mmCIF entry with sequence, helices, sheets and N, C-alpha, C, O atoms, coordinates in Angstrom:
data_MODEL
# 
_entry.id   MODEL 
# 
_entity.id                         1 
_entity.type                       polymer 
_entity.pdbx_number_of_molecules   1 
# 
_entity_poly.entity_id                      1 
_entity_poly.type                           'polypeptide(L)' 
_entity_poly.nstd_linkage                   no 
_entity_poly.nstd_monomer                   no 
_entity_poly.pdbx_seq_one_letter_code       
;(UNK)(UNK)(UNK)(UNK)(UNK)(UNK)(UNK)(UNK)(UNK)(UNK)(UNK)(UNK)(UNK)(UNK)(UNK)(UNK)
(UNK)(UNK)(UNK)(UNK)(UNK)(UNK)(UNK)(UNK)(UNK)(UNK)(UNK)(UNK)(UNK)(UNK)(UNK)(UNK)
(UNK)(UNK)(UNK)(UNK)(UNK)(UNK)(UNK)(UNK)(UNK)(UNK)(UNK)
;
_entity_poly.pdbx_seq_one_letter_code_can   XXXXXXXXXXXXXXXXXXXXXXXXXXXXXXXXXXXXXXXXXXX 
_entity_poly.pdbx_strand_id                 A 
# 
loop_
_entity_poly_seq.entity_id 
_entity_poly_seq.num 
_entity_poly_seq.mon_id 
_entity_poly_seq.hetero 
1 1  UNK n 
1 2  UNK n 
1 3  UNK n 
1 4  UNK n 
1 5  UNK n 
1 6  UNK n 
1 7  UNK n 
1 8  UNK n 
1 9  UNK n 
1 10 UNK n 
1 11 UNK n 
1 12 UNK n 
1 13 UNK n 
1 14 UNK n 
1 15 UNK n 
1 16 UNK n 
1 17 UNK n 
1 18 UNK n 
1 19 UNK n 
1 20 UNK n 
1 21 UNK n 
1 22 UNK n 
1 23 UNK n 
1 24 UNK n 
1 25 UNK n 
1 26 UNK n 
1 27 UNK n 
1 28 UNK n 
1 29 UNK n 
1 30 UNK n 
1 31 UNK n 
1 32 UNK n 
1 33 UNK n 
1 34 UNK n 
1 35 UNK n 
1 36 UNK n 
1 37 UNK n 
1 38 UNK n 
1 39 UNK n 
1 40 UNK n 
1 41 UNK n 
1 42 UNK n 
1 43 UNK n 
# 
_struct_asym.id          A 
_struct_asym.entity_id   1 
# 
_struct_conf.conf_type_id            HELX_P 
_struct_conf.id                      HELX_P1 
_struct_conf.pdbx_PDB_helix_id       AA1 
_struct_conf.beg_label_comp_id       UNK 
_struct_conf.beg_label_asym_id       A 
_struct_conf.beg_label_seq_id        2 
_struct_conf.pdbx_beg_PDB_ins_code   ? 
_struct_conf.end_label_comp_id       UNK 
_struct_conf.end_label_asym_id       A 
_struct_conf.end_label_seq_id        37 
_struct_conf.pdbx_end_PDB_ins_code   ? 
_struct_conf.beg_auth_comp_id        UNK 
_struct_conf.beg_auth_asym_id        A 
_struct_conf.beg_auth_seq_id         2 
_struct_conf.end_auth_comp_id        UNK 
_struct_conf.end_auth_asym_id        A 
_struct_conf.end_auth_seq_id         37 
_struct_conf.pdbx_PDB_helix_class    1 
_struct_conf.details                 ? 
_struct_conf.pdbx_PDB_helix_length   36 
# 
_struct_conf_type.id          HELX_P 
_struct_conf_type.criteria    ? 
_struct_conf_type.reference   ? 
# 
loop_
_atom_site.group_PDB 
_atom_site.id 
_atom_site.type_symbol 
_atom_site.label_atom_id 
_atom_site.label_alt_id 
_atom_site.label_comp_id 
_atom_site.label_asym_id 
_atom_site.label_entity_id 
_atom_site.label_seq_id 
_atom_site.pdbx_PDB_ins_code 
_atom_site.Cartn_x 
_atom_site.Cartn_y 
_atom_site.Cartn_z 
_atom_site.occupancy 
_atom_site.B_iso_or_equiv 
_atom_site.pdbx_formal_charge 
_atom_site.auth_seq_id 
_atom_site.auth_comp_id 
_atom_site.auth_asym_id 
_atom_site.auth_atom_id 
_atom_site.pdbx_PDB_model_num 
ATOM 1   N N  . UNK A 1 1  ? 5.548   -11.237 18.352 1.00 0.00 ? 1  UNK A N  1 
ATOM 2   C CA . UNK A 1 1  ? 5.351   -12.068 19.533 1.00 0.00 ? 1  UNK A CA 1 
ATOM 3   C C  . UNK A 1 1  ? 4.011   -11.756 20.213 1.00 0.00 ? 1  UNK A C  1 
ATOM 4   O O  . UNK A 1 1  ? 3.318   -12.659 20.681 1.00 0.00 ? 1  UNK A O  1 
ATOM 5   N N  . UNK A 1 2  ? 3.665   -10.489 20.258 1.00 0.00 ? 2  UNK A N  1 
ATOM 6   C CA . UNK A 1 2  ? 2.416   -10.113 20.912 1.00 0.00 ? 2  UNK A CA 1 
ATOM 7   C C  . UNK A 1 2  ? 1.208   -10.667 20.142 1.00 0.00 ? 2  UNK A C  1 
ATOM 8   O O  . UNK A 1 2  ? 0.206   -11.045 20.750 1.00 0.00 ? 2  UNK A O  1 
ATOM 9   N N  . UNK A 1 3  ? 1.301   -10.714 18.833 1.00 0.00 ? 3  UNK A N  1 
ATOM 10  C CA . UNK A 1 3  ? 0.220   -11.269 18.021 1.00 0.00 ? 3  UNK A CA 1 
ATOM 11  C C  . UNK A 1 3  ? 0.054   -12.759 18.299 1.00 0.00 ? 3  UNK A C  1 
ATOM 12  O O  . UNK A 1 3  ? -1.069  -13.259 18.358 1.00 0.00 ? 3  UNK A O  1 
ATOM 13  N N  . UNK A 1 4  ? 1.159   -13.463 18.470 1.00 0.00 ? 4  UNK A N  1 
ATOM 14  C CA . UNK A 1 4  ? 1.113   -14.894 18.777 1.00 0.00 ? 4  UNK A CA 1 
ATOM 15  C C  . UNK A 1 4  ? 0.436   -15.136 20.124 1.00 0.00 ? 4  UNK A C  1 
ATOM 16  O O  . UNK A 1 4  ? -0.379  -16.050 20.254 1.00 0.00 ? 4  UNK A O  1 
ATOM 17  N N  . UNK A 1 5  ? 0.765   -14.334 21.110 1.00 0.00 ? 5  UNK A N  1 
ATOM 18  C CA . UNK A 1 5  ? 0.163   -14.488 22.441 1.00 0.00 ? 5  UNK A CA 1 
ATOM 19  C C  . UNK A 1 5  ? -1.338  -14.214 22.375 1.00 0.00 ? 5  UNK A C  1 
ATOM 20  O O  . UNK A 1 5  ? -2.132  -14.934 22.980 1.00 0.00 ? 5  UNK A O  1 
ATOM 21  N N  . UNK A 1 6  ? -1.721  -13.185 21.649 1.00 0.00 ? 6  UNK A N  1 
ATOM 22  C CA . UNK A 1 6  ? -3.144  -12.863 21.509 1.00 0.00 ? 6  UNK A CA 1 
ATOM 23  C C  . UNK A 1 6  ? -3.887  -13.983 20.778 1.00 0.00 ? 6  UNK A C  1 
ATOM 24  O O  . UNK A 1 6  ? -4.991  -14.359 21.173 1.00 0.00 ? 6  UNK A O  1 
ATOM 25  N N  . UNK A 1 7  ? -3.290  -14.507 19.730 1.00 0.00 ? 7  UNK A N  1 
ATOM 26  C CA . UNK A 1 7  ? -3.920  -15.607 18.995 1.00 0.00 ? 7  UNK A CA 1 
ATOM 27  C C  . UNK A 1 7  ? -4.053  -16.839 19.882 1.00 0.00 ? 7  UNK A C  1 
ATOM 28  O O  . UNK A 1 7  ? -5.085  -17.510 19.854 1.00 0.00 ? 7  UNK A O  1 
ATOM 29  N N  . UNK A 1 8  ? -3.032  -17.141 20.662 1.00 0.00 ? 8  UNK A N  1 
ATOM 30  C CA . UNK A 1 8  ? -3.086  -18.283 21.575 1.00 0.00 ? 8  UNK A CA 1 
ATOM 31  C C  . UNK A 1 8  ? -4.186  -18.092 22.615 1.00 0.00 ? 8  UNK A C  1 
ATOM 32  O O  . UNK A 1 8  ? -4.911  -19.034 22.933 1.00 0.00 ? 8  UNK A O  1 
ATOM 33  N N  . UNK A 1 9  ? -4.312  -16.888 23.140 1.00 0.00 ? 9  UNK A N  1 
ATOM 34  C CA . UNK A 1 9  ? -5.350  -16.574 24.120 1.00 0.00 ? 9  UNK A CA 1 
ATOM 35  C C  . UNK A 1 9  ? -6.741  -16.778 23.518 1.00 0.00 ? 9  UNK A C  1 
ATOM 36  O O  . UNK A 1 9  ? -7.621  -17.354 24.157 1.00 0.00 ? 9  UNK A O  1 
ATOM 37  N N  . UNK A 1 10 ? -6.933  -16.305 22.290 1.00 0.00 ? 10 UNK A N  1 
ATOM 38  C CA . UNK A 1 10 ? -8.234  -16.425 21.628 1.00 0.00 ? 10 UNK A CA 1 
ATOM 39  C C  . UNK A 1 10 ? -8.557  -17.884 21.335 1.00 0.00 ? 10 UNK A C  1 
ATOM 40  O O  . UNK A 1 10 ? -9.721  -18.278 21.403 1.00 0.00 ? 10 UNK A O  1 
ATOM 41  N N  . UNK A 1 11 ? -7.558  -18.690 21.011 1.00 0.00 ? 11 UNK A N  1 
ATOM 42  C CA . UNK A 1 11 ? -7.798  -20.089 20.674 1.00 0.00 ? 11 UNK A CA 1 
ATOM 43  C C  . UNK A 1 11 ? -7.960  -20.982 21.900 1.00 0.00 ? 11 UNK A C  1 
ATOM 44  O O  . UNK A 1 11 ? -8.585  -22.039 21.807 1.00 0.00 ? 11 UNK A O  1 
ATOM 45  N N  . UNK A 1 12 ? -7.419  -20.586 23.034 1.00 0.00 ? 12 UNK A N  1 
ATOM 46  C CA . UNK A 1 12 ? -7.493  -21.413 24.241 1.00 0.00 ? 12 UNK A CA 1 
ATOM 47  C C  . UNK A 1 12 ? -8.885  -21.356 24.871 1.00 0.00 ? 12 UNK A C  1 
ATOM 48  O O  . UNK A 1 12 ? -9.369  -22.367 25.380 1.00 0.00 ? 12 UNK A O  1 
ATOM 49  N N  . UNK A 1 13 ? -9.532  -20.198 24.845 1.00 0.00 ? 13 UNK A N  1 
ATOM 50  C CA . UNK A 1 13 ? -10.820 -20.064 25.525 1.00 0.00 ? 13 UNK A CA 1 
ATOM 51  C C  . UNK A 1 13 ? -11.897 -21.016 25.016 1.00 0.00 ? 13 UNK A C  1 
ATOM 52  O O  . UNK A 1 13 ? -12.642 -21.552 25.837 1.00 0.00 ? 13 UNK A O  1 
ATOM 53  N N  . UNK A 1 14 ? -12.023 -21.257 23.719 1.00 0.00 ? 14 UNK A N  1 
ATOM 54  C CA . UNK A 1 14 ? -13.021 -22.252 23.290 1.00 0.00 ? 14 UNK A CA 1 
ATOM 55  C C  . UNK A 1 14 ? -12.717 -23.651 23.818 1.00 0.00 ? 14 UNK A C  1 
ATOM 56  O O  . UNK A 1 14 ? -13.639 -24.406 24.126 1.00 0.00 ? 14 UNK A O  1 
ATOM 57  N N  . UNK A 1 15 ? -11.446 -24.005 23.926 1.00 0.00 ? 15 UNK A N  1 
ATOM 58  C CA . UNK A 1 15 ? -11.094 -25.322 24.468 1.00 0.00 ? 15 UNK A CA 1 
ATOM 59  C C  . UNK A 1 15 ? -11.477 -25.430 25.941 1.00 0.00 ? 15 UNK A C  1 
ATOM 60  O O  . UNK A 1 15 ? -11.989 -26.459 26.382 1.00 0.00 ? 15 UNK A O  1 
ATOM 61  N N  . UNK A 1 16 ? -11.228 -24.373 26.693 1.00 0.00 ? 16 UNK A N  1 
ATOM 62  C CA . UNK A 1 16 ? -11.602 -24.376 28.111 1.00 0.00 ? 16 UNK A CA 1 
ATOM 63  C C  . UNK A 1 16 ? -13.123 -24.462 28.251 1.00 0.00 ? 16 UNK A C  1 
ATOM 64  O O  . UNK A 1 16 ? -13.630 -25.211 29.086 1.00 0.00 ? 16 UNK A O  1 
ATOM 65  N N  . UNK A 1 17 ? -13.842 -23.701 27.440 1.00 0.00 ? 17 UNK A N  1 
ATOM 66  C CA . UNK A 1 17 ? -15.311 -23.732 27.482 1.00 0.00 ? 17 UNK A CA 1 
ATOM 67  C C  . UNK A 1 17 ? -15.846 -25.110 27.117 1.00 0.00 ? 17 UNK A C  1 
ATOM 68  O O  . UNK A 1 17 ? -16.796 -25.596 27.731 1.00 0.00 ? 17 UNK A O  1 
ATOM 69  N N  . UNK A 1 18 ? -15.235 -25.737 26.120 1.00 0.00 ? 18 UNK A N  1 
ATOM 70  C CA . UNK A 1 18 ? -15.654 -27.073 25.713 1.00 0.00 ? 18 UNK A CA 1 
ATOM 71  C C  . UNK A 1 18 ? -15.403 -28.089 26.826 1.00 0.00 ? 18 UNK A C  1 
ATOM 72  O O  . UNK A 1 18 ? -16.222 -28.981 27.047 1.00 0.00 ? 18 UNK A O  1 
ATOM 73  N N  . UNK A 1 19 ? -14.286 -27.961 27.523 1.00 0.00 ? 19 UNK A N  1 
ATOM 74  C CA . UNK A 1 19 ? -13.982 -28.873 28.626 1.00 0.00 ? 19 UNK A CA 1 
ATOM 75  C C  . UNK A 1 19 ? -14.997 -28.709 29.759 1.00 0.00 ? 19 UNK A C  1 
ATOM 76  O O  . UNK A 1 19 ? -15.464 -29.700 30.321 1.00 0.00 ? 19 UNK A O  1 
ATOM 77  N N  . UNK A 1 20 ? -15.334 -27.476 30.090 1.00 0.00 ? 20 UNK A N  1 
ATOM 78  C CA . UNK A 1 20 ? -16.317 -27.223 31.151 1.00 0.00 ? 20 UNK A CA 1 
ATOM 79  C C  . UNK A 1 20 ? -17.682 -27.772 30.748 1.00 0.00 ? 20 UNK A C  1 
ATOM 80  O O  . UNK A 1 20 ? -18.372 -28.379 31.566 1.00 0.00 ? 20 UNK A O  1 
ATOM 81  N N  . UNK A 1 21 ? -18.071 -27.564 29.503 1.00 0.00 ? 21 UNK A N  1 
ATOM 82  C CA . UNK A 1 21 ? -19.343 -28.091 29.017 1.00 0.00 ? 21 UNK A CA 1 
ATOM 83  C C  . UNK A 1 21 ? -19.357 -29.614 29.071 1.00 0.00 ? 21 UNK A C  1 
ATOM 84  O O  . UNK A 1 21 ? -20.380 -30.213 29.402 1.00 0.00 ? 21 UNK A O  1 
ATOM 85  N N  . UNK A 1 22 ? -18.236 -30.241 28.750 1.00 0.00 ? 22 UNK A N  1 
ATOM 86  C CA . UNK A 1 22 ? -18.135 -31.695 28.829 1.00 0.00 ? 22 UNK A CA 1 
ATOM 87  C C  . UNK A 1 22 ? -18.288 -32.209 30.245 1.00 0.00 ? 22 UNK A C  1 
ATOM 88  O O  . UNK A 1 22 ? -18.965 -33.211 30.476 1.00 0.00 ? 22 UNK A O  1 
ATOM 89  N N  . UNK A 1 23 ? -17.663 -31.529 31.198 1.00 0.00 ? 23 UNK A N  1 
ATOM 90  C CA . UNK A 1 23 ? -17.775 -31.936 32.602 1.00 0.00 ? 23 UNK A CA 1 
ATOM 91  C C  . UNK A 1 23 ? -19.220 -31.814 33.077 1.00 0.00 ? 23 UNK A C  1 
ATOM 92  O O  . UNK A 1 23 ? -19.729 -32.704 33.758 1.00 0.00 ? 23 UNK A O  1 
ATOM 93  N N  . UNK A 1 24 ? -19.880 -30.719 32.719 1.00 0.00 ? 24 UNK A N  1 
ATOM 94  C CA . UNK A 1 24 ? -21.282 -30.531 33.110 1.00 0.00 ? 24 UNK A CA 1 
ATOM 95  C C  . UNK A 1 24 ? -22.164 -31.605 32.474 1.00 0.00 ? 24 UNK A C  1 
ATOM 96  O O  . UNK A 1 24 ? -23.056 -32.147 33.127 1.00 0.00 ? 24 UNK A O  1 
ATOM 97  N N  . UNK A 1 25 ? -21.915 -31.909 31.207 1.00 0.00 ? 25 UNK A N  1 
ATOM 98  C CA . UNK A 1 25 ? -22.701 -32.929 30.518 1.00 0.00 ? 25 UNK A CA 1 
ATOM 99  C C  . UNK A 1 25 ? -22.528 -34.309 31.132 1.00 0.00 ? 25 UNK A C  1 
ATOM 100 O O  . UNK A 1 25 ? -23.506 -35.030 31.326 1.00 0.00 ? 25 UNK A O  1 
ATOM 101 N N  . UNK A 1 26 ? -21.284 -34.682 31.441 1.00 0.00 ? 26 UNK A N  1 
ATOM 102 C CA . UNK A 1 26 ? -21.036 -35.990 32.057 1.00 0.00 ? 26 UNK A CA 1 
ATOM 103 C C  . UNK A 1 26 ? -21.657 -36.082 33.449 1.00 0.00 ? 26 UNK A C  1 
ATOM 104 O O  . UNK A 1 26 ? -22.194 -37.126 33.819 1.00 0.00 ? 26 UNK A O  1 
ATOM 105 N N  . UNK A 1 27 ? -21.588 -35.011 34.212 1.00 0.00 ? 27 UNK A N  1 
ATOM 106 C CA . UNK A 1 27 ? -22.198 -35.016 35.539 1.00 0.00 ? 27 UNK A CA 1 
ATOM 107 C C  . UNK A 1 27 ? -23.713 -35.168 35.434 1.00 0.00 ? 27 UNK A C  1 
ATOM 108 O O  . UNK A 1 27 ? -24.324 -35.868 36.241 1.00 0.00 ? 27 UNK A O  1 
ATOM 109 N N  . UNK A 1 28 ? -24.316 -34.519 34.448 1.00 0.00 ? 28 UNK A N  1 
ATOM 110 C CA . UNK A 1 28 ? -25.759 -34.641 34.248 1.00 0.00 ? 28 UNK A CA 1 
ATOM 111 C C  . UNK A 1 28 ? -26.139 -36.065 33.866 1.00 0.00 ? 28 UNK A C  1 
ATOM 112 O O  . UNK A 1 28 ? -27.120 -36.606 34.375 1.00 0.00 ? 28 UNK A O  1 
ATOM 113 N N  . UNK A 1 29 ? -25.368 -36.670 32.972 1.00 0.00 ? 29 UNK A N  1 
ATOM 114 C CA . UNK A 1 29 ? -25.647 -38.060 32.591 1.00 0.00 ? 29 UNK A CA 1 
ATOM 115 C C  . UNK A 1 29 ? -25.513 -38.999 33.782 1.00 0.00 ? 29 UNK A C  1 
ATOM 116 O O  . UNK A 1 29 ? -26.323 -39.912 33.945 1.00 0.00 ? 29 UNK A O  1 
ATOM 117 N N  . UNK A 1 30 ? -24.504 -38.785 34.612 1.00 0.00 ? 30 UNK A N  1 
ATOM 118 C CA . UNK A 1 30 ? -24.342 -39.622 35.804 1.00 0.00 ? 30 UNK A CA 1 
ATOM 119 C C  . UNK A 1 30 ? -25.519 -39.456 36.761 1.00 0.00 ? 30 UNK A C  1 
ATOM 120 O O  . UNK A 1 30 ? -25.972 -40.431 37.360 1.00 0.00 ? 30 UNK A O  1 
ATOM 121 N N  . UNK A 1 31 ? -26.016 -38.228 36.909 1.00 0.00 ? 31 UNK A N  1 
ATOM 122 C CA . UNK A 1 31 ? -27.179 -37.993 37.769 1.00 0.00 ? 31 UNK A CA 1 
ATOM 123 C C  . UNK A 1 31 ? -28.426 -38.670 37.207 1.00 0.00 ? 31 UNK A C  1 
ATOM 124 O O  . UNK A 1 31 ? -29.219 -39.231 37.964 1.00 0.00 ? 31 UNK A O  1 
ATOM 125 N N  . UNK A 1 32 ? -28.606 -38.622 35.896 1.00 0.00 ? 32 UNK A N  1 
ATOM 126 C CA . UNK A 1 32 ? -29.762 -39.278 35.271 1.00 0.00 ? 32 UNK A CA 1 
ATOM 127 C C  . UNK A 1 32 ? -29.697 -40.784 35.493 1.00 0.00 ? 32 UNK A C  1 
ATOM 128 O O  . UNK A 1 32 ? -30.701 -41.407 35.839 1.00 0.00 ? 32 UNK A O  1 
ATOM 129 N N  . UNK A 1 33 ? -28.521 -41.367 35.297 1.00 0.00 ? 33 UNK A N  1 
ATOM 130 C CA . UNK A 1 33 ? -28.365 -42.812 35.502 1.00 0.00 ? 33 UNK A CA 1 
ATOM 131 C C  . UNK A 1 33 ? -28.612 -43.198 36.959 1.00 0.00 ? 33 UNK A C  1 
ATOM 132 O O  . UNK A 1 33 ? -29.246 -44.218 37.231 1.00 0.00 ? 33 UNK A O  1 
ATOM 133 N N  . UNK A 1 34 ? -28.120 -42.397 37.889 1.00 0.00 ? 34 UNK A N  1 
ATOM 134 C CA . UNK A 1 34 ? -28.328 -42.691 39.309 1.00 0.00 ? 34 UNK A CA 1 
ATOM 135 C C  . UNK A 1 34 ? -29.806 -42.593 39.664 1.00 0.00 ? 34 UNK A C  1 
ATOM 136 O O  . UNK A 1 34 ? -30.305 -43.398 40.451 1.00 0.00 ? 34 UNK A O  1 
ATOM 137 N N  . UNK A 1 35 ? -30.511 -41.622 39.097 1.00 0.00 ? 35 UNK A N  1 
ATOM 138 C CA . UNK A 1 35 ? -31.943 -41.476 39.371 1.00 0.00 ? 35 UNK A CA 1 
ATOM 139 C C  . UNK A 1 35 ? -32.726 -42.665 38.814 1.00 0.00 ? 35 UNK A C  1 
ATOM 140 O O  . UNK A 1 35 ? -33.647 -43.162 39.462 1.00 0.00 ? 35 UNK A O  1 
ATOM 141 N N  . UNK A 1 36 ? -32.365 -43.112 37.630 1.00 0.00 ? 36 UNK A N  1 
ATOM 142 C CA . UNK A 1 36 ? -33.047 -44.285 37.061 1.00 0.00 ? 36 UNK A CA 1 
ATOM 143 C C  . UNK A 1 36 ? -32.762 -45.532 37.881 1.00 0.00 ? 36 UNK A C  1 
ATOM 144 O O  . UNK A 1 36 ? -33.651 -46.353 38.106 1.00 0.00 ? 36 UNK A O  1 
ATOM 145 N N  . UNK A 1 37 ? -31.519 -45.669 38.326 1.00 0.00 ? 37 UNK A N  1 
ATOM 146 C CA . UNK A 1 37 ? -31.138 -46.849 39.102 1.00 0.00 ? 37 UNK A CA 1 
ATOM 147 C C  . UNK A 1 37 ? -31.883 -46.889 40.445 1.00 0.00 ? 37 UNK A C  1 
ATOM 148 O O  . UNK A 1 37 ? -32.282 -47.958 40.907 1.00 0.00 ? 37 UNK A O  1 
ATOM 149 N N  . UNK A 1 38 ? -32.064 -45.722 41.063 1.00 0.00 ? 38 UNK A N  1 
ATOM 150 C CA . UNK A 1 38 ? -32.755 -45.648 42.354 1.00 0.00 ? 38 UNK A CA 1 
ATOM 151 C C  . UNK A 1 38 ? -34.260 -45.485 42.204 1.00 0.00 ? 38 UNK A C  1 
ATOM 152 O O  . UNK A 1 38 ? -34.980 -45.400 43.199 1.00 0.00 ? 38 UNK A O  1 
ATOM 153 N N  . UNK A 1 39 ? -34.741 -45.442 40.951 1.00 0.00 ? 39 UNK A N  1 
ATOM 154 C CA . UNK A 1 39 ? -36.166 -45.278 40.646 1.00 0.00 ? 39 UNK A CA 1 
ATOM 155 C C  . UNK A 1 39 ? -36.752 -44.045 41.331 1.00 0.00 ? 39 UNK A C  1 
ATOM 156 O O  . UNK A 1 39 ? -37.754 -44.125 42.042 1.00 0.00 ? 39 UNK A O  1 
ATOM 157 N N  . UNK A 1 40 ? -36.108 -42.913 41.102 1.00 0.00 ? 40 UNK A N  1 
ATOM 158 C CA . UNK A 1 40 ? -36.600 -41.652 41.658 1.00 0.00 ? 40 UNK A CA 1 
ATOM 159 C C  . UNK A 1 40 ? -36.556 -40.580 40.582 1.00 0.00 ? 40 UNK A C  1 
ATOM 160 O O  . UNK A 1 40 ? -35.931 -40.745 39.534 1.00 0.00 ? 40 UNK A O  1 
ATOM 161 N N  . UNK A 1 41 ? -37.238 -39.473 40.870 1.00 0.00 ? 41 UNK A N  1 
ATOM 162 C CA . UNK A 1 41 ? -37.275 -38.356 39.927 1.00 0.00 ? 41 UNK A CA 1 
ATOM 163 C C  . UNK A 1 41 ? -35.932 -37.637 39.911 1.00 0.00 ? 41 UNK A C  1 
ATOM 164 O O  . UNK A 1 41 ? -35.230 -37.586 40.922 1.00 0.00 ? 41 UNK A O  1 
ATOM 165 N N  . UNK A 1 42 ? -35.587 -37.090 38.766 1.00 0.00 ? 42 UNK A N  1 
ATOM 166 C CA . UNK A 1 42 ? -34.331 -36.358 38.649 1.00 0.00 ? 42 UNK A CA 1 
ATOM 167 C C  . UNK A 1 42 ? -34.427 -34.989 39.312 1.00 0.00 ? 42 UNK A C  1 
ATOM 168 O O  . UNK A 1 42 ? -33.475 -34.522 39.937 1.00 0.00 ? 42 UNK A O  1 
ATOM 169 N N  . UNK A 1 43 ? -35.586 -34.353 39.168 1.00 0.00 ? 43 UNK A N  1 
ATOM 170 C CA . UNK A 1 43 ? -35.749 -32.999 39.720 1.00 0.00 ? 43 UNK A CA 1 
ATOM 171 C C  . UNK A 1 43 ? -36.318 -33.082 41.116 1.00 0.00 ? 43 UNK A C  1 
ATOM 172 O O  . UNK A 1 43 ? -36.532 -32.054 41.758 1.00 0.00 ? 43 UNK A O  1 
# 
């Protein structure tokens, strides 16, 4: 049972990291689109 819990823990972290990376990527794309729409610099 302990091996199963450890394996689950090791496999869950990449999924969480991927979800966080996806949220950051989508937010960046939305900011880029808003900057283009308002004709202003992103930085």
